[in-house]
C-alpha positions as CSV (number, residue, x, y, z in Angstrom):
1,M,-48.8,-36.5,-65.4
2,A,-49.6,-33.5,-67.7
3,R,-52.8,-32.9,-65.9
4,A,-51.1,-33.1,-62.5
5,S,-48.4,-30.7,-63.7
6,L,-51.0,-28.3,-65.0
7,M,-52.8,-28.3,-61.6
8,S,-49.6,-27.7,-59.8
9,S,-48.8,-24.8,-62.0
10,L,-52.3,-23.3,-61.5
11,I,-52.0,-23.6,-57.7
12,S,-48.5,-22.0,-57.8
13,S,-49.8,-19.2,-59.9
14,I,-52.5,-18.4,-57.4
15,I,-50.2,-18.5,-54.5
16,D,-47.6,-16.3,-56.2
17,A,-50.2,-13.9,-57.6
18,P,-49.8,-10.2,-57.1
19,T,-51.5,-8.9,-54.1
20,K,-53.9,-6.8,-56.3
21,W,-55.6,-10.1,-57.1
22,L,-56.6,-10.3,-53.5
23,G,-57.7,-6.7,-52.9
24,G,-54.3,-5.7,-51.4
25,G,-51.5,-3.8,-53.1
26,G,-48.4,-2.3,-51.6
27,S,-47.0,-2.6,-48.1
28,A,-49.3,-2.1,-45.2
29,T,-48.4,1.0,-43.3
30,T,-51.1,1.1,-40.7
31,A,-52.6,-1.3,-38.2
32,E,-56.1,-0.6,-39.6
33,R,-55.1,-1.9,-43.0
34,L,-53.4,-4.9,-41.6
35,I,-56.4,-5.8,-39.5
36,E,-58.6,-5.6,-42.7
37,Q,-56.2,-8.0,-44.4
38,C,-56.5,-10.4,-41.4
39,Q,-60.3,-10.2,-41.6
40,R,-60.2,-11.1,-45.3
41,L,-57.9,-14.0,-44.5
42,I,-60.3,-15.4,-41.9
43,S,-63.2,-15.1,-44.3
44,S,-61.3,-16.9,-47.2
45,A,-62.4,-20.4,-48.1
46,G,-60.0,-21.3,-50.9
47,E,-56.8,-23.2,-49.8
48,A,-54.5,-21.7,-52.4
49,S,-55.9,-18.2,-52.2
50,G,-55.8,-18.5,-48.4
51,V,-52.1,-19.2,-48.5
52,A,-51.5,-16.2,-50.8
53,L,-53.5,-14.0,-48.4
54,A,-51.5,-15.3,-45.4
55,Q,-48.3,-14.4,-47.3
56,D,-49.8,-11.0,-47.9
57,V,-50.6,-10.5,-44.2
58,L,-47.2,-11.6,-43.0
59,A,-45.5,-9.3,-45.6
60,S,-47.6,-6.4,-44.4
61,Y,-46.8,-7.1,-40.8
62,A,-43.1,-7.2,-41.6
63,A,-43.5,-3.8,-43.2
64,L,-45.5,-2.4,-40.3
65,D,-43.7,0.3,-38.3
66,Q,-42.9,-0.8,-34.7
67,D,-45.0,2.2,-33.5
68,Y,-48.1,0.5,-34.8
69,H,-47.4,-2.9,-33.1
70,L,-49.4,-1.9,-30.0
71,E,-52.4,-0.8,-32.0
72,F,-52.3,-4.0,-34.1
73,F,-52.2,-6.3,-31.1
74,T,-54.9,-4.3,-29.3
75,R,-57.1,-4.8,-32.4
76,L,-56.4,-8.5,-32.3
77,A,-57.5,-8.5,-28.7
78,T,-60.7,-6.6,-29.2
79,D,-61.8,-7.5,-32.8
80,F,-61.2,-11.3,-32.7
81,D,-62.7,-12.3,-29.4
82,P,-65.7,-14.7,-29.2
83,A,-69.0,-12.9,-28.8
84,P,-70.2,-13.4,-25.1
85,D,-73.9,-13.7,-26.0
86,Q,-73.2,-16.4,-28.6
87,V,-71.0,-18.2,-26.1
88,L,-73.8,-18.1,-23.5
89,Q,-76.4,-19.4,-26.0
90,A,-74.1,-22.2,-27.1
91,A,-73.4,-23.1,-23.5
92,N,-77.1,-23.2,-22.7
93,R,-77.8,-25.4,-25.6
94,F,-75.1,-27.8,-24.5
95,A,-76.4,-27.8,-20.9
96,A,-79.8,-28.7,-22.2
97,D,-78.6,-31.3,-24.7
98,N,-75.0,-32.4,-24.2
99,S,-74.8,-34.1,-27.6
100,P,-71.6,-34.3,-29.6
101,Q,-73.0,-31.7,-32.0
102,T,-73.8,-29.2,-29.3
103,L,-70.4,-29.8,-27.8
104,K,-68.8,-29.2,-31.1
105,T,-70.8,-26.0,-31.6
106,L,-69.8,-24.8,-28.1
107,M,-66.1,-25.4,-28.7
108,A,-66.2,-23.6,-32.1
109,T,-68.1,-20.7,-30.5
110,V,-65.8,-20.3,-27.5
111,E,-62.6,-20.4,-29.6
112,P,-61.3,-16.9,-30.4
113,K,-61.1,-16.0,-34.1
114,R,-57.4,-15.2,-33.4
115,R,-56.6,-18.9,-33.3
116,S,-58.1,-19.4,-36.8
117,L,-56.1,-16.4,-38.0
118,L,-52.9,-17.8,-36.6
119,R,-53.5,-21.2,-38.0
120,K,-54.1,-19.7,-41.5
121,L,-50.9,-17.6,-41.2
122,N,-49.0,-20.7,-40.2
123,Q,-49.8,-22.2,-43.6
124,A,-47.8,-19.6,-45.5
125,P,-44.2,-20.5,-46.3
126,G,-42.1,-19.4,-43.4
127,G,-45.3,-18.8,-41.4
128,T,-44.2,-20.6,-38.3
129,E,-41.0,-18.6,-37.9
130,A,-42.8,-15.4,-38.6
131,L,-45.4,-16.1,-35.9
132,V,-42.6,-16.9,-33.4
133,H,-41.1,-13.5,-34.1
134,M,-44.6,-11.8,-33.9
135,R,-45.0,-13.2,-30.4
136,E,-41.5,-12.0,-29.6
137,A,-42.7,-8.5,-30.4
138,L,-45.9,-9.0,-28.3
139,L,-44.2,-10.2,-25.1
140,P,-42.6,-6.8,-24.0
141,L,-46.0,-5.1,-24.3
142,L,-47.8,-7.4,-21.8
143,R,-46.5,-5.8,-18.6
144,D,-48.0,-2.3,-19.4
145,H,-50.9,-3.7,-21.4
146,P,-52.3,-6.8,-19.6
147,E,-55.4,-6.8,-21.8
148,L,-53.1,-8.2,-24.5
149,K,-52.6,-11.4,-22.5
150,R,-55.6,-12.9,-24.2
151,V,-53.7,-12.6,-27.5
152,D,-50.6,-14.1,-25.9
153,A,-52.7,-17.0,-24.5
154,D,-53.7,-18.0,-28.1
155,F,-50.1,-17.9,-29.3
156,E,-49.0,-20.1,-26.3
157,F,-51.9,-22.5,-26.8
158,L,-51.1,-23.1,-30.5
159,F,-47.3,-23.2,-30.0
160,N,-47.6,-25.9,-27.4
161,A,-49.4,-28.0,-30.0
162,W,-47.2,-27.1,-32.9
163,F,-43.9,-27.6,-31.0
164,N,-45.0,-30.8,-29.3
165,R,-42.1,-33.1,-28.5
166,G,-43.4,-35.6,-31.1
167,F,-42.9,-33.1,-33.8
168,L,-39.3,-32.1,-32.9
169,V,-36.1,-33.6,-34.2
170,L,-33.0,-34.1,-32.0
171,Y,-29.6,-33.6,-33.7
172,A,-26.1,-34.1,-32.3
173,I,-24.3,-31.0,-33.5
174,D,-20.6,-31.3,-34.4
175,W,-18.2,-29.2,-36.4
176,S,-19.4,-30.6,-39.7
177,F,-22.8,-29.0,-39.4
178,P,-23.7,-26.2,-41.8
179,A,-22.1,-22.8,-40.9
180,N,-25.5,-21.1,-40.6
181,V,-26.6,-23.5,-37.9
182,L,-23.3,-23.2,-36.0
183,E,-23.6,-19.5,-36.2
184,K,-26.9,-19.7,-34.3
185,L,-25.1,-21.3,-31.4
186,L,-22.7,-18.4,-31.3
187,E,-25.6,-16.0,-31.4
188,Y,-27.9,-17.7,-28.9
189,E,-25.6,-19.1,-26.2
190,A,-26.6,-17.3,-23.0
191,V,-24.9,-19.2,-20.1
192,H,-21.3,-19.2,-21.0
193,E,-20.7,-16.8,-23.9
194,I,-19.0,-18.3,-27.0
195,Q,-16.1,-15.9,-27.7
196,S,-15.2,-16.9,-31.2
197,W,-15.4,-19.6,-33.9
198,D,-12.4,-21.3,-32.3
199,D,-14.2,-21.3,-29.0
200,L,-17.2,-22.8,-30.6
201,K,-15.0,-25.5,-32.2
202,S,-13.6,-26.4,-28.8
203,R,-17.1,-27.1,-27.6
204,V,-18.4,-29.3,-30.4
205,Q,-15.3,-31.0,-32.0
206,P,-13.3,-32.8,-29.2
207,Q,-14.3,-36.4,-28.5
208,D,-15.2,-35.5,-24.9
209,R,-17.6,-32.6,-25.9
210,R,-21.1,-33.0,-27.3
211,C,-23.9,-30.6,-28.2
212,F,-27.5,-31.5,-28.9
213,A,-30.4,-29.4,-30.1
214,F,-34.1,-29.7,-30.9
215,F,-35.2,-28.5,-34.3
216,P,-38.8,-28.2,-35.6
217,P,-39.4,-29.4,-39.2
218,A,-41.0,-26.0,-40.0
219,M,-37.8,-24.2,-38.9
220,P,-35.0,-26.5,-40.0
221,D,-32.2,-24.0,-39.6
222,E,-33.4,-22.6,-36.2
223,P,-32.6,-24.6,-33.0
224,L,-35.3,-24.2,-30.3
225,I,-33.0,-25.2,-27.5
226,F,-29.5,-26.7,-27.2
227,V,-27.5,-28.3,-24.5
228,Q,-23.7,-28.5,-24.2
229,V,-22.3,-31.6,-22.6
230,A,-18.8,-32.4,-21.2
231,L,-17.8,-36.0,-20.8
232,M,-15.6,-36.2,-17.7
233,K,-14.2,-38.7,-15.2
234,T,-15.8,-37.0,-12.2
235,M,-18.5,-34.5,-11.5
236,P,-16.9,-31.0,-11.7
237,A,-16.9,-28.4,-8.9
238,A,-15.9,-25.4,-11.0
239,I,-16.5,-24.2,-14.6
240,D,-12.8,-23.8,-15.1
241,E,-12.6,-27.7,-15.0
242,V,-14.9,-27.8,-18.0
243,F,-13.1,-25.1,-20.0
244,D,-9.5,-26.0,-19.1
245,P,-7.7,-25.5,-22.4
246,D,-4.8,-27.8,-21.2
247,R,-7.0,-30.7,-20.1
248,E,-6.3,-34.1,-21.4
249,E,-9.2,-35.2,-23.5
250,V,-11.3,-38.0,-21.9
251,T,-11.9,-41.0,-24.2
252,A,-15.3,-42.6,-24.5
253,E,-14.0,-45.5,-22.4
254,Q,-12.7,-43.2,-19.6
255,A,-15.8,-41.1,-19.3
256,T,-18.0,-41.8,-16.3
257,A,-19.8,-38.5,-16.0
258,A,-21.9,-36.6,-18.5
259,V,-22.1,-32.9,-17.4
260,F,-24.8,-30.6,-18.8
261,Y,-23.0,-27.3,-18.4
262,S,-25.1,-25.0,-20.5
263,I,-28.7,-25.2,-21.6
264,T,-30.0,-22.4,-23.8
265,N,-33.5,-21.6,-25.0
266,C,-33.1,-19.9,-28.4
267,Q,-36.5,-18.5,-29.3
268,V,-37.8,-15.7,-27.1
269,G,-41.2,-16.0,-28.9
270,L,-41.5,-19.5,-27.5
271,R,-41.4,-18.5,-23.9
272,G,-43.6,-20.8,-21.8
273,V,-43.3,-23.7,-24.2
274,S,-41.2,-26.3,-22.5
275,F,-38.5,-28.2,-24.3
276,G,-35.7,-28.5,-21.8
277,N,-37.1,-31.4,-19.8
278,F,-37.5,-33.5,-22.9
279,L,-34.1,-32.5,-24.2
280,I,-32.1,-33.5,-21.1
281,K,-33.9,-36.8,-20.6
282,Q,-33.5,-37.7,-24.3
283,V,-29.8,-36.8,-24.3
284,A,-29.2,-38.7,-21.1
285,S,-31.0,-41.7,-22.5
286,D,-29.1,-41.6,-25.8
287,L,-25.7,-41.1,-24.2
288,S,-26.3,-44.0,-21.7
289,R,-26.9,-46.3,-24.7
290,E,-23.9,-45.0,-26.6
291,L,-21.6,-44.9,-23.6
292,P,-22.5,-47.6,-21.1
293,G,-19.6,-46.6,-18.9
294,L,-21.4,-43.4,-17.9
295,K,-22.6,-43.6,-14.3
296,T,-23.4,-39.9,-13.5
297,F,-25.6,-37.5,-15.3
298,C,-25.4,-34.1,-13.8
299,T,-25.2,-30.3,-14.4
300,L,-22.8,-27.6,-13.4
301,S,-25.4,-24.9,-13.1
302,P,-25.4,-21.1,-12.4
303,V,-27.5,-19.7,-9.6
304,P,-28.3,-16.3,-11.2
305,G,-30.4,-14.7,-8.5
306,F,-28.4,-15.7,-5.5
307,G,-26.0,-12.8,-5.3
308,K,-28.8,-10.2,-5.5
309,W,-30.9,-12.1,-2.9
310,A,-28.0,-12.5,-0.5
311,R,-27.0,-8.8,-0.7
312,Q,-30.6,-7.7,0.0
313,D,-31.3,-10.2,2.8
314,K,-30.7,-8.4,6.1
315,A,-30.0,-11.6,8.0
316,A,-27.1,-12.3,5.5
317,T,-25.5,-8.9,5.6
318,A,-22.6,-9.8,7.9
319,A,-21.8,-13.0,6.1
320,V,-21.9,-11.4,2.7
321,T,-19.7,-8.5,3.8
322,R,-17.1,-10.9,5.2
323,L,-17.3,-13.2,2.2
324,E,-16.8,-10.4,-0.3
325,T,-13.8,-9.2,1.7
326,I,-12.3,-12.7,1.5
327,Q,-13.0,-12.8,-2.3
328,K,-11.0,-9.6,-2.8
329,T,-7.9,-11.1,-1.1
330,P,-5.3,-12.1,-3.7
331,D,-5.2,-15.9,-4.2
332,W,-7.7,-16.5,-1.4
333,Q,-8.9,-19.8,-2.9
334,G,-5.4,-21.2,-2.4
335,D,-5.5,-20.4,1.3
336,K,-7.0,-23.4,3.1
337,V,-8.1,-21.2,6.1
338,L,-9.8,-18.5,4.0
339,L,-11.3,-21.1,1.7
340,A,-12.9,-23.0,4.6
341,E,-14.2,-19.7,6.0
342,A,-15.7,-18.7,2.7
343,R,-17.4,-22.1,2.4
344,S,-18.8,-21.9,5.9
345,L,-20.3,-18.5,5.1
346,L,-21.6,-19.3,1.7
347,E,-23.1,-22.8,1.9
348,P,-25.7,-22.2,4.6
349,L,-26.9,-19.1,2.7
350,A,-27.1,-21.1,-0.5
351,A,-29.0,-24.0,1.1
352,R,-31.5,-21.6,2.5
353,Y,-31.9,-19.8,-0.8
354,L,-32.4,-23.0,-2.8
355,L,-34.5,-24.9,-0.3
356,R,-36.4,-22.4,1.8
357,E,-36.9,-19.2,-0.2
358,Q,-40.1,-19.6,-2.3
359,R,-42.4,-17.8,-4.6
360,S,-46.0,-17.2,-3.8
361,D,-46.9,-20.5,-5.6
362,G,-44.5,-22.5,-3.3
363,Q,-41.8,-23.1,-5.9
364,P,-38.1,-22.1,-5.4
365,I,-37.4,-18.5,-6.3
366,D,-34.3,-19.6,-8.4
367,P,-35.3,-20.2,-12.0
368,V,-32.6,-22.8,-12.7
369,A,-33.6,-24.7,-9.6
370,R,-37.2,-24.7,-10.7
371,F,-36.2,-26.1,-14.1
372,H,-34.0,-29.0,-12.9
373,L,-36.0,-29.9,-9.8
374,G,-39.2,-29.9,-12.0
375,N,-37.4,-32.3,-14.3
376,G,-36.8,-34.7,-11.5
377,A,-33.2,-33.9,-10.7
378,I,-31.6,-34.0,-7.2
379,L,-30.0,-30.9,-5.7
380,D,-26.7,-32.7,-5.1
381,R,-23.8,-30.4,-4.3
382,L,-22.9,-26.8,-3.7
383,N,-19.7,-25.4,-5.2
384,P,-18.5,-22.2,-3.5
385,V,-15.7,-21.6,-6.0
386,G,-17.7,-22.7,-9.0
387,N,-17.3,-19.5,-11.0
388,L,-14.9,-16.8,-9.9
389,S,-15.2,-14.7,-13.0
390,A,-16.5,-11.1,-12.5
391,R,-20.0,-12.2,-13.7
392,G,-20.0,-15.3,-11.5
393,L,-19.1,-13.3,-8.4
394,D,-21.7,-10.6,-9.2
395,E,-24.5,-13.0,-10.0
396,A,-23.9,-15.7,-7.4
397,L,-20.9,-14.8,-5.2
398,G,-19.0,-17.5,-7.1
399,L,-21.5,-20.3,-6.4
400,M,-22.4,-23.0,-8.8
401,V,-24.6,-26.1,-8.2
402,N,-24.6,-29.7,-9.3
403,Y,-28.0,-31.1,-10.0
404,R,-27.8,-34.9,-10.5
405,Y,-30.2,-36.9,-12.7
406,D,-30.6,-40.4,-11.4
407,L,-32.4,-41.9,-14.3
408,S,-34.0,-44.6,-12.2
409,K,-35.6,-41.9,-9.9
410,V,-36.2,-39.0,-12.3
411,E,-40.0,-39.7,-12.7
412,E,-40.4,-40.3,-9.0
413,N,-38.7,-37.1,-8.1
414,H,-40.6,-35.2,-10.7
415,E,-44.0,-36.4,-9.4
416,A,-43.0,-35.6,-5.8
417,Y,-42.0,-32.0,-6.8
418,V,-45.0,-31.3,-9.1
419,N,-47.7,-32.9,-6.8
420,D,-46.4,-32.1,-3.4
421,G,-43.7,-29.5,-3.8
422,V,-41.0,-31.8,-2.5
423,V,-37.4,-30.7,-3.3
424,T,-35.1,-33.7,-3.4
425,A,-31.7,-32.7,-2.1
426,S,-28.6,-34.5,-0.8
427,K,-28.3,-34.9,2.9
428,P,-25.4,-32.4,3.3
429,I,-27.5,-29.7,1.7
430,S,-30.7,-30.6,3.6
431,D,-28.8,-30.5,6.8
432,L,-27.4,-27.0,6.0
433,A,-30.9,-25.6,5.5
434,K,-32.2,-26.8,8.9
């Protein structure tokens, strides 16, 4: 025991050693110096000294002025690439002798040194979270500096491995959770802003409200993505039905519909790493076991790009002009004639937008549609008065959509969408798009 304790103390002393031990000293103020530290880290062989060097690099990056970020990432792109001549030689050797050893050599030669650097940085305490924030700083630079995409590709490659579903933990979040975690929900919620602690409490404490989130073990206080669920008797047609403060709470026995009304990705630095499809399927599976009376799993989803598209589409000008005139009429939604007219104007446009308007890769232009359809959901119902708030009218002319998850057909729908681009929609919506 004494020998083990002595060894632990020795390792700790190395890790906690002053940076002067390692040729550093002081905070890095230039990208050049930070790159030198990165090169020393890649060259290090000792495990404990490597962790100390990684801490040193991360501390220097944290102290790096934002004006030096571009230079730092540019040096990562140029100085840590594989050597083309060495790659060609390794490829030729593998082509001549495709043995396990030549394959191993080829793979090691092709892999950028950046990945080795990122792996070593990840070994430092708090390294994972620091790297997520590092990529968050990189992403805004990609548009004007496409040469940095090779750096981003390495981040995304490693993050997809490190944040694999098998390494994530699903928690049902309620009001008893630590305040620092609940505060993250307040901070990150992007679909329906949480106005206050009381508002948050109303979303996680009642018996007919649930919240689930994925957490990685390396970032135990940082949710990656969370979904808010309303247990209801029927599929809602408007967000006010979900947030009605005077509603009578639905008991577990009464609930027949689980409504995913808000899904929020929390970490900008993890863009491109998919969690939502696993989260919804896992939550639906867990809820179906807990509440066997649930028959419907659906969303009440925004359509964030619809308003802008409709206002710019020349063929829709007359319909949009008339629709916005109706929506400015006091209490129009209570007038059956105006409501019917608004529906007749809005629904065909919405069906065309969701089913016919596509990106260059053949997928729907609406990001929420791509997400749910890619998960195997059915485009089930259009709701013309789904969200009549100022934001709802601006973003989507009041439209919200129900995507329905038929658990027996989710995989079939997913395969049809991914392999053949088939969008599964209800007959009324399909008919509107013809």
